[in-house]
PAVOTI-157407 format. One line per field, with one value per atom (N, C-alpha, C): atom name; residue number from 1; residue in one letter; chain; x, y, z. Coordinates in nm, 3 decimals. Example, Ala and Ser with C-alpha at 12.3 -4.5 7.8 and 13.67 -1.06 7.14 Angstrom:
<sites>
atom = (N	CA	C	N	CA	C)
nr = (1	1	1	2	2	2)
rest = (A	A	A	S	S	S)
kette = (A	A	A	A	A	A)
c1 = (1.319	1.230	1.320	1.285	1.367	1.290)
c2 = (-0.569	-0.450	-0.330	-0.225	-0.106	0.003)
c3 = (0.780	0.780	0.780	0.708	0.714	0.787)
</sites>
This chain:
<sites>
atom = (N	CA	C	N	CA	C	N	CA	C	N	CA	C	N	CA	C	N	CA	C	N	CA	C	N	CA	C	N	CA	C	N	CA	C	N	CA	C	N	CA	C	N	CA	C	N	CA	C	N	CA	C	N	CA	C	N	CA	C	N	CA	C	N	CA	C	N	CA	C	N	CA	C	N	CA	C	N	CA	C	N	CA	C	N	CA	C	N	CA	C	N	CA	C	N	CA	C	N	CA	C	N	CA	C	N	CA	C	N	CA	C	N	CA	C	N	CA	C	N	CA	C	N	CA	C	N	CA	C	N	CA	C	N	CA	C	N	CA	C	N	CA	C	N	CA	C	N	CA	C	N	CA	C	N	CA	C	N	CA	C	N	CA	C	N	CA	C	N	CA	C	N	CA	C	N	CA	C	N	CA	C	N	CA	C	N	CA	C	N	CA	C	N	CA	C	N	CA	C	N	CA	C	N	CA	C	N	CA	C	N	CA	C	N	CA	C	N	CA	C	N	CA	C	N	CA	C	N	CA	C	N	CA	C	N	CA	C	N	CA	C	N	CA	C	N	CA	C	N	CA	C	N	CA	C	N	CA	C	N	CA	C	N	CA	C	N	CA	C	N	CA	C	N	CA	C	N	CA	C	N	CA	C	N	CA	C	N	CA	C	N	CA	C	N	CA	C	N	CA	C	N	CA	C	N	CA	C	N	CA	C	N	CA	C	N	CA	C	N	CA	C	N	CA	C	N	CA	C	N	CA	C	N	CA	C	N	CA	C	N	CA	C	N	CA	C	N	CA	C	N	CA	C	N	CA	C	N	CA	C	N	CA	C	N	CA	C	N	CA	C	N	CA	C	N	CA	C	N	CA	C	N	CA	C	N	CA	C	N	CA	C	N	CA	C	N	CA	C	N	CA	C	N	CA	C	N	CA	C	N	CA	C	N	CA	C	N	CA	C	N	CA	C	N	CA	C	N	CA	C	N	CA	C	N	CA	C	N	CA	C	N	CA	C	N	CA	C	N	CA	C	N	CA	C	N	CA	C	N	CA	C	N	CA	C	N	CA	C	N	CA	C	N	CA	C	N	CA	C	N	CA	C	N	CA	C	N	CA	C	N	CA	C	N	CA	C	N	CA	C	N	CA	C	N	CA	C	N	CA	C	N	CA	C	N	CA	C	N	CA	C	N	CA	C	N	CA	C	N	CA	C)
nr = (1	1	1	2	2	2	3	3	3	4	4	4	5	5	5	6	6	6	7	7	7	8	8	8	9	9	9	10	10	10	11	11	11	12	12	12	13	13	13	14	14	14	15	15	15	16	16	16	17	17	17	18	18	18	19	19	19	20	20	20	21	21	21	22	22	22	23	23	23	24	24	24	25	25	25	26	26	26	27	27	27	28	28	28	29	29	29	30	30	30	31	31	31	32	32	32	33	33	33	34	34	34	35	35	35	36	36	36	37	37	37	38	38	38	39	39	39	40	40	40	41	41	41	42	42	42	43	43	43	44	44	44	45	45	45	46	46	46	47	47	47	48	48	48	49	49	49	50	50	50	51	51	51	52	52	52	53	53	53	54	54	54	55	55	55	56	56	56	57	57	57	58	58	58	59	59	59	60	60	60	61	61	61	62	62	62	63	63	63	64	64	64	65	65	65	66	66	66	67	67	67	68	68	68	69	69	69	70	70	70	71	71	71	72	72	72	73	73	73	74	74	74	75	75	75	76	76	76	77	77	77	78	78	78	79	79	79	80	80	80	81	81	81	82	82	82	83	83	83	84	84	84	85	85	85	86	86	86	87	87	87	88	88	88	89	89	89	90	90	90	91	91	91	92	92	92	93	93	93	94	94	94	95	95	95	96	96	96	97	97	97	98	98	98	99	99	99	100	100	100	101	101	101	102	102	102	103	103	103	104	104	104	105	105	105	106	106	106	107	107	107	108	108	108	109	109	109	110	110	110	111	111	111	112	112	112	113	113	113	114	114	114	115	115	115	116	116	116	117	117	117	118	118	118	119	119	119	120	120	120	121	121	121	122	122	122	123	123	123	124	124	124	125	125	125	126	126	126	127	127	127	128	128	128	129	129	129	130	130	130	131	131	131	132	132	132	133	133	133	134	134	134	135	135	135	136	136	136	137	137	137	138	138	138	139	139	139	140	140	140	141	141	141	142	142	142	143	143	143	144	144	144	145	145	145	146	146	146	147	147	147	148	148	148	149	149	149	150	150	150	151	151	151	152	152	152)
rest = (M	M	M	R	R	R	P	P	P	V	V	V	A	A	A	G	G	G	L	L	L	K	K	K	A	A	A	D	D	D	A	A	A	T	T	T	V	V	V	T	T	T	E	E	E	A	A	A	Q	Q	Q	H	H	H	L	L	L	M	M	M	A	A	A	K	K	K	A	A	A	F	F	F	A	A	A	A	A	A	A	A	A	G	G	G	I	I	I	D	D	D	S	S	S	G	G	G	L	L	L	T	T	T	D	D	D	A	A	A	R	R	R	A	A	A	L	L	L	L	L	L	C	C	C	A	A	A	A	A	A	L	L	L	R	R	R	L	L	L	S	S	S	R	R	R	A	A	A	Q	Q	Q	L	L	L	L	L	L	A	A	A	Q	Q	Q	S	S	S	D	D	D	R	R	R	M	M	M	L	L	L	E	E	E	P	P	P	R	R	R	E	E	E	I	I	I	A	A	A	A	A	A	V	V	V	L	L	L	A	A	A	D	D	D	E	E	E	K	K	K	A	A	A	L	L	L	A	A	A	V	V	V	S	S	S	R	R	R	V	V	V	R	R	R	D	D	D	G	G	G	L	L	L	V	V	V	I	I	I	G	G	G	A	A	A	D	D	D	Q	Q	Q	T	T	T	L	L	L	E	E	E	F	F	F	E	E	E	G	G	G	R	R	R	L	L	L	Y	Y	Y	D	D	D	K	K	K	A	A	A	H	H	H	D	D	D	V	V	V	A	A	A	E	E	E	A	A	A	R	R	R	A	A	A	R	R	R	L	L	L	T	T	T	Q	Q	Q	F	F	F	R	R	R	A	A	A	K	K	K	P	P	P	H	H	H	Q	Q	Q	L	L	L	H	H	H	A	A	A	A	A	A	V	V	V	S	S	S	L	L	L	A	A	A	R	R	R	G	G	G	E	E	E	A	A	A	V	V	V	I	I	I	W	W	W	R	R	R	E	E	E	T	T	T	V	V	V	T	T	T	A	A	A	T	T	T	L	L	L	T	T	T	M	M	M	R	R	R	D	D	D	F	F	F	S	S	S	Q	Q	Q	A	A	A	W	W	W)
kette = (A	A	A	A	A	A	A	A	A	A	A	A	A	A	A	A	A	A	A	A	A	A	A	A	A	A	A	A	A	A	A	A	A	A	A	A	A	A	A	A	A	A	A	A	A	A	A	A	A	A	A	A	A	A	A	A	A	A	A	A	A	A	A	A	A	A	A	A	A	A	A	A	A	A	A	A	A	A	A	A	A	A	A	A	A	A	A	A	A	A	A	A	A	A	A	A	A	A	A	A	A	A	A	A	A	A	A	A	A	A	A	A	A	A	A	A	A	A	A	A	A	A	A	A	A	A	A	A	A	A	A	A	A	A	A	A	A	A	A	A	A	A	A	A	A	A	A	A	A	A	A	A	A	A	A	A	A	A	A	A	A	A	A	A	A	A	A	A	A	A	A	A	A	A	A	A	A	A	A	A	A	A	A	A	A	A	A	A	A	A	A	A	A	A	A	A	A	A	A	A	A	A	A	A	A	A	A	A	A	A	A	A	A	A	A	A	A	A	A	A	A	A	A	A	A	A	A	A	A	A	A	A	A	A	A	A	A	A	A	A	A	A	A	A	A	A	A	A	A	A	A	A	A	A	A	A	A	A	A	A	A	A	A	A	A	A	A	A	A	A	A	A	A	A	A	A	A	A	A	A	A	A	A	A	A	A	A	A	A	A	A	A	A	A	A	A	A	A	A	A	A	A	A	A	A	A	A	A	A	A	A	A	A	A	A	A	A	A	A	A	A	A	A	A	A	A	A	A	A	A	A	A	A	A	A	A	A	A	A	A	A	A	A	A	A	A	A	A	A	A	A	A	A	A	A	A	A	A	A	A	A	A	A	A	A	A	A	A	A	A	A	A	A	A	A	A	A	A	A	A	A	A	A	A	A	A	A	A	A	A	A	A	A	A	A	A	A	A	A	A	A	A	A	A	A	A	A	A	A	A	A	A	A	A	A	A	A	A	A	A	A	A	A	A	A	A	A	A	A	A	A	A	A	A	A	A	A	A	A	A	A	A	A	A	A	A	A	A	A	A	A	A	A	A	A	A)
c1 = (-7.842	-7.763	-7.838	-7.762	-7.860	-7.832	-7.950	-7.952	-7.861	-7.821	-7.747	-7.800	-7.825	-7.909	-7.915	-8.045	-8.050	-8.017	-7.980	-7.987	-8.094	-8.156	-8.284	-8.194	-8.271	-8.245	-8.189	-8.270	-8.250	-8.149	-8.078	-7.997	-7.917	-7.874	-7.769	-7.673	-7.531	-7.411	-7.398	-7.434	-7.435	-7.503	-7.607	-7.673	-7.571	-7.526	-7.450	-7.332	-7.276	-7.140	-7.183	-7.303	-7.358	-7.376	-7.416	-7.415	-7.286	-7.196	-7.086	-7.011	-7.023	-6.932	-7.018	-7.120	-7.217	-7.172	-7.136	-7.088	-6.944	-6.864	-6.724	-6.708	-6.796	-6.806	-6.840	-6.967	-7.008	-6.895	-6.787	-6.683	-6.577	-6.557	-6.466	-6.347	-6.390	-6.267	-6.306	-6.205	-6.182	-6.290	-6.379	-6.462	-6.409	-6.277	-6.217	-6.142	-6.152	-6.080	-6.167	-6.310	-6.405	-6.371	-6.261	-6.187	-6.087	-6.119	-6.028	-5.889	-5.868	-5.726	-5.654	-5.759	-5.703	-5.674	-5.748	-5.710	-5.602	-5.550	-5.451	-5.313	-5.329	-5.207	-5.188	-5.290	-5.276	-5.221	-5.267	-5.186	-5.053	-5.025	-4.891	-4.802	-4.854	-4.802	-4.735	-4.802	-4.793	-4.879	-4.841	-4.921	-4.998	-5.111	-5.187	-5.071	-5.014	-4.925	-4.814	-4.760	-4.660	-4.749	-4.869	-4.918	-4.942	-4.987	-5.028	-4.882	-4.800	-4.642	-4.575	-4.613	-4.549	-4.638	-4.771	-4.858	-4.809	-4.804	-4.741	-4.645	-4.539	-4.422	-4.404	-4.509	-4.518	-4.598	-4.714	-4.786	-4.871	-4.895	-4.970	-5.148	-5.203	-5.359	-5.424	-5.381	-5.440	-5.388	-5.292	-5.236	-5.294	-5.336	-5.380	-5.528	-5.598	-5.743	-5.722	-5.613	-5.613	-5.580	-5.485	-5.429	-5.562	-5.632	-5.757	-5.857	-5.859	-5.963	-5.933	-5.806	-5.729	-5.767	-5.741	-5.722	-5.880	-5.973	-6.115	-6.147	-6.088	-6.165	-6.070	-5.936	-5.874	-5.928	-5.924	-5.992	-6.110	-6.204	-6.304	-6.269	-6.193	-6.177	-6.109	-6.015	-5.918	-6.029	-6.179	-6.229	-6.365	-6.402	-6.523	-6.466	-6.536	-6.529	-6.581	-6.526	-6.598	-6.526	-6.567	-6.536	-6.573	-6.490	-6.527	-6.487	-6.579	-6.542	-6.496	-6.401	-6.340	-6.313	-6.380	-6.394	-6.344	-6.277	-6.263	-6.224	-6.238	-6.192	-6.088	-6.031	-5.944	-5.984	-5.969	-5.989	-5.815	-5.793	-5.658	-5.700	-5.641	-5.675	-5.493	-5.479	-5.345	-5.206	-5.259	-5.119	-5.130	-5.225	-5.269	-5.362	-5.350	-5.460	-5.556	-5.683	-5.785	-5.889	-5.870	-5.956	-6.090	-6.217	-6.290	-6.298	-6.373	-6.361	-6.407	-6.363	-6.411	-6.515	-6.531	-6.655	-6.725	-6.805	-6.871	-6.772	-6.702	-6.592	-6.470	-6.433	-6.345	-6.394	-6.517	-6.572	-6.615	-6.670	-6.654	-6.546	-6.445	-6.293	-6.253	-6.282	-6.249	-6.328	-6.464	-6.556	-6.492	-6.477	-6.405	-6.255	-6.209	-6.050	-6.055	-6.146	-6.183	-6.261	-6.319	-6.377	-6.372	-6.424	-6.395	-6.277	-6.213	-6.077	-6.101	-6.017	-6.045	-5.993	-6.030	-5.987	-5.989	-5.925	-5.902	-5.976	-6.097	-6.144	-6.083	-6.008	-5.962	-6.035	-6.097	-6.188	-6.086	-6.136	-6.055	-6.150	-6.148	-6.219	-6.153	-6.148	-6.056	-6.142	-6.102	-6.169	-6.068	-6.118	-6.032	-6.110	-6.003	-6.061	-5.959	-5.984	-5.886	-5.825	-5.682	-5.589	-5.505	-5.598	-5.509	-5.613	-5.556	-5.638	-5.604	-5.753	-5.734	-5.762	-5.821	-5.856	-5.859	-5.804	-5.816	-5.817	-5.905	-5.921	-5.926	-5.834	-5.840	-5.859	-5.958	-5.976	-5.998	-5.958	-5.957	-6.036	-6.141	-6.220	-6.173	-6.137	-6.136	-6.276	-6.293	-6.425	-6.367	-6.456	-6.429	-6.548	-6.510	-6.608	-6.655	-6.807	-6.873	-6.818	-6.835	-6.804	-6.965	-6.890	-7.030	-6.995	-7.114	-7.070	-7.049	-6.974	-6.959	-7.116	-7.197	-7.350	-7.391	-7.345	-7.386	-7.426)
c2 = (-1.296	-1.257	-1.137	-1.003	-0.906	-0.928	-0.910	-0.923	-0.828	-0.858	-0.765	-0.692	-0.553	-0.487	-0.509	-0.528	-0.571	-0.724	-0.809	-0.946	-1.027	-1.099	-1.196	-1.280	-1.364	-1.459	-1.551	-1.609	-1.701	-1.721	-1.586	-1.559	-1.642	-1.674	-1.760	-1.710	-1.777	-1.730	-1.609	-1.654	-1.553	-1.421	-1.430	-1.289	-1.216	-1.276	-1.239	-1.167	-1.256	-1.182	-1.062	-1.044	-0.944	-0.805	-0.862	-0.739	-0.706	-0.791	-0.731	-0.649	-0.697	-0.611	-0.487	-0.476	-0.317	-0.258	-0.305	-0.239	-0.223	-0.298	-0.240	-0.116	-0.132	-0.040	0.079	0.097	0.229	0.292	0.194	0.240	0.262	0.269	0.306	0.196	0.066	-0.029	-0.112	-0.158	-0.233	-0.348	-0.374	-0.530	-0.624	-0.621	-0.755	-0.781	-0.719	-0.735	-0.815	-0.838	-0.916	-1.064	-1.086	-1.226	-1.250	-1.389	-1.377	-1.411	-1.472	-1.468	-1.312	-1.256	-1.112	-1.041	-1.007	-0.987	-1.008	-1.159	-1.208	-1.127	-1.154	-1.130	-0.979	-0.882	-0.762	-0.721	-0.802	-0.792	-0.802	-0.904	-0.991	-0.904	-0.803	-0.769	-0.853	-0.960	-1.086	-1.089	-1.164	-1.200	-1.317	-1.353	-1.492	-1.595	-1.595	-1.736	-1.717	-1.608	-1.633	-1.674	-1.661	-1.681	-1.835	-1.875	-2.030	-2.094	-2.048	-2.111	-2.112	-2.027	-2.037	-2.032	-2.054	-2.041	-2.134	-2.276	-2.363	-2.323	-2.263	-2.244	-2.065	-1.984	-1.853	-1.825	-1.881	-1.871	-1.975	-2.021	-2.142	-2.109	-2.232	-2.178	-2.098	-2.106	-2.046	-1.868	-1.877	-1.722	-1.653	-1.734	-1.667	-1.625	-1.693	-1.654	-1.545	-1.505	-1.399	-1.301	-1.316	-1.179	-1.147	-1.236	-1.208	-1.110	-1.173	-1.090	-0.968	-0.953	-0.801	-0.710	-0.786	-0.693	-0.651	-0.757	-0.688	-0.583	-0.595	-0.499	-0.373	-0.376	-0.282	-0.191	-0.279	-0.204	-0.119	-0.135	-0.055	0.010	0.016	0.123	0.223	0.185	0.295	0.423	0.391	0.479	0.487	0.445	0.485	0.491	0.561	0.595	0.508	0.466	0.402	0.248	0.165	0.025	-0.034	-0.149	-0.250	-0.364	-0.483	-0.598	-0.691	-0.778	-0.824	-0.958	-1.075	-1.227	-1.290	-1.425	-1.503	-1.626	-1.753	-1.908	-1.951	-2.039	-2.148	-2.301	-2.361	-2.533	-2.596	-2.663	-2.726	-2.864	-2.933	-3.087	-3.158	-3.239	-3.302	-3.199	-3.062	-3.018	-2.905	-2.903	-2.852	-2.754	-2.628	-2.523	-2.569	-2.565	-2.581	-2.469	-2.422	-2.335	-2.380	-2.292	-2.347	-2.467	-2.556	-2.612	-2.555	-2.561	-2.491	-2.537	-2.680	-2.760	-2.877	-2.922	-3.065	-3.172	-3.199	-3.301	-3.301	-3.148	-3.144	-3.149	-3.088	-3.105	-3.257	-3.338	-3.461	-3.551	-3.515	-3.555	-3.508	-3.399	-3.356	-3.426	-3.448	-3.508	-3.640	-3.720	-3.866	-3.861	-3.789	-3.761	-3.736	-3.646	-3.589	-3.683	-3.804	-3.892	-3.987	-3.983	-4.023	-3.973	-3.867	-3.799	-3.665	-3.639	-3.490	-3.376	-3.289	-3.165	-3.026	-2.934	-2.800	-2.682	-2.627	-2.488	-2.419	-2.299	-2.185	-2.063	-2.009	-1.877	-1.783	-1.662	-1.543	-1.417	-1.347	-1.201	-1.108	-0.998	-0.898	-0.718	-0.685	-0.529	-0.405	-0.317	-0.218	-0.085	0.031	0.137	0.235	0.318	0.405	0.336	0.313	0.229	0.119	0.061	-0.016	-0.104	-0.241	-0.333	-0.350	-0.333	-0.301	-0.442	-0.541	-0.659	-0.776	-0.903	-0.992	-1.123	-1.245	-1.355	-1.454	-1.568	-1.670	-1.798	-1.914	-2.002	-2.097	-2.230	-2.342	-2.472	-2.531	-2.622	-2.737	-2.885	-2.979	-3.067	-3.078	-3.153	-3.272	-3.365	-3.494	-3.498	-3.525	-3.567	-3.661	-3.701	-3.847	-3.933	-4.081	-4.177	-4.183	-4.219	-4.207	-4.312	-4.358	-4.476	-4.412	-4.472	-4.428	-4.393	-4.442	-4.418	-4.241	-4.176	-4.083	-4.006)
c3 = (-4.300	-4.422	-4.493	-4.501	-4.566	-4.722	-4.788	-4.939	-5.001	-5.139	-5.213	-5.295	-5.296	-5.369	-5.530	-5.581	-5.716	-5.771	-5.659	-5.664	-5.606	-5.698	-5.654	-5.549	-5.458	-5.354	-5.428	-5.550	-5.634	-5.770	-5.774	-5.859	-5.913	-6.021	-6.095	-6.091	-6.111	-6.090	-6.224	-6.326	-6.447	-6.383	-6.375	-6.296	-6.164	-6.120	-5.992	-6.043	-6.175	-6.199	-6.292	-6.337	-6.429	-6.354	-6.229	-6.147	-6.064	-6.041	-6.018	-6.116	-6.238	-6.348	-6.358	-6.332	-6.357	-6.229	-6.093	-5.974	-6.001	-6.060	-6.116	-6.185	-6.315	-6.421	-6.353	-6.268	-6.215	-6.117	-6.050	-5.978	-6.073	-6.220	-6.310	-6.296	-6.254	-6.270	-6.410	-6.470	-6.574	-6.559	-6.630	-6.590	-6.617	-6.686	-6.697	-6.570	-6.485	-6.359	-6.244	-6.295	-6.223	-6.239	-6.366	-6.332	-6.222	-6.130	-6.054	-6.095	-6.220	-6.253	-6.296	-6.355	-6.394	-6.284	-6.163	-6.065	-6.018	-6.003	-5.929	-6.030	-6.164	-6.257	-6.231	-6.209	-6.215	-6.061	-5.947	-5.810	-5.807	-5.908	-5.898	-6.039	-6.107	-6.250	-6.308	-6.322	-6.428	-6.565	-6.662	-6.764	-6.717	-6.805	-6.753	-6.774	-6.893	-6.928	-6.807	-6.753	-6.658	-6.524	-6.492	-6.374	-6.387	-6.497	-6.516	-6.496	-6.548	-6.547	-6.408	-6.346	-6.210	-6.098	-6.111	-6.002	-5.886	-5.916	-5.821	-5.746	-5.791	-5.713	-5.669	-5.699	-5.644	-5.528	-5.509	-5.365	-5.358	-5.237	-5.203	-5.232	-5.267	-5.318	-5.177	-5.068	-4.968	-4.968	-5.008	-5.017	-5.133	-5.232	-5.326	-5.340	-5.251	-5.200	-5.133	-5.050	-4.973	-5.055	-5.145	-5.249	-5.326	-5.370	-5.435	-5.378	-5.260	-5.152	-5.142	-5.131	-5.104	-5.219	-5.351	-5.466	-5.493	-5.483	-5.470	-5.401	-5.267	-5.204	-5.208	-5.269	-5.299	-5.429	-5.521	-5.656	-5.615	-5.559	-5.506	-5.421	-5.314	-5.202	-5.300	-5.389	-5.415	-5.513	-5.531	-5.604	-5.510	-5.429	-5.342	-5.228	-5.151	-4.984	-4.886	-4.779	-4.691	-4.701	-4.598	-4.603	-4.696	-4.765	-4.890	-4.838	-4.865	-4.839	-4.988	-4.961	-5.077	-5.028	-5.117	-5.094	-5.207	-5.191	-5.288	-5.204	-5.298	-5.277	-5.338	-5.311	-5.413	-5.376	-5.447	-5.406	-5.419	-5.368	-5.352	-5.359	-5.430	-5.442	-5.448	-5.375	-5.360	-5.396	-5.319	-5.334	-5.464	-5.554	-5.678	-5.647	-5.708	-5.737	-5.857	-5.847	-5.933	-5.978	-6.078	-6.140	-6.176	-6.220	-6.280	-6.396	-6.426	-6.509	-6.649	-6.776	-6.884	-6.933	-6.950	-7.005	-6.912	-6.965	-6.912	-6.880	-6.980	-6.995	-6.892	-6.873	-6.792	-6.613	-6.612	-6.510	-6.452	-6.535	-6.499	-6.471	-6.552	-6.517	-6.347	-6.322	-6.223	-6.085	-6.121	-6.022	-5.982	-6.110	-6.056	-6.012	-6.055	-5.978	-5.825	-5.797	-5.664	-5.586	-5.648	-5.594	-5.480	-5.329	-5.229	-5.170	-5.210	-5.169	-5.093	-5.023	-4.930	-5.046	-5.034	-5.081	-4.990	-5.020	-4.914	-5.029	-4.962	-4.986	-4.894	-4.953	-4.875	-4.900	-4.828	-4.846	-4.739	-4.839	-4.758	-4.799	-4.669	-4.711	-4.642	-4.694	-4.674	-4.659	-4.573	-4.546	-4.591	-4.677	-4.705	-4.698	-4.659	-4.652	-4.709	-4.799	-4.891	-4.961	-4.962	-5.021	-4.952	-4.823	-4.744	-4.683	-4.673	-4.630	-4.484	-4.438	-4.266	-4.198	-4.256	-4.179	-4.293	-4.279	-4.338	-4.264	-4.324	-4.253	-4.359	-4.345	-4.433	-4.341	-4.384	-4.356	-4.422	-4.390	-4.474	-4.432	-4.507	-4.478	-4.563	-4.501	-4.567	-4.563	-4.751	-4.743	-4.828	-4.845	-4.894	-5.003	-5.109	-5.235	-5.166	-5.233	-5.205	-5.295	-5.278	-5.346	-5.431	-5.574	-5.676	-5.772	-5.823	-5.963	-6.052	-6.183	-6.300	-6.382	-6.303	-6.385	-6.367	-6.274	-6.254	-6.356)
</sites>
C-alpha cells in the first residue's frame, strides 16, 4: 500500500480527517462536505433532517456507501484534473443503517446490541475523471461481533 502524503503510518482518525479537510480546502471544496452525511445530503439534495427521516426508505445501506464514494470522488474531480478515488463504507445491522456513535454510552449500547450477532459492512470505492464516475465497486462483508461479558 502506498503511503498518503503528509500522513504518518500510525496517524489517528482525527489527524487523517484534518489532512482530508486540508486537501478539500486546497481543492476549493467546502470543508463541511468532508462529513459523510453532508456529502450524502448534497448528493441527494436533501437537508440532514430529511435524510434522517427518510434514509431507511430511500436507499439501502449498500447503495448509500456507493453514493458517498461517488460524491467524494466527484467533488474533487470537478476541480482537479486526473483520476480521483473516493471511498466510503456503511454498517448495517438487522436491516438498519448505523452511523458513528456520538458518545461512549451510545458506543457501549451498540456493542452490547451487536454482541454475538452478524452485521454487514458495505465498502465502496469509485474512480472519477472530470465530472463522471468511470468505475465503481461495492462489496459486502458479513462480520460477527464476538460474544463478551458485561464486565468488559
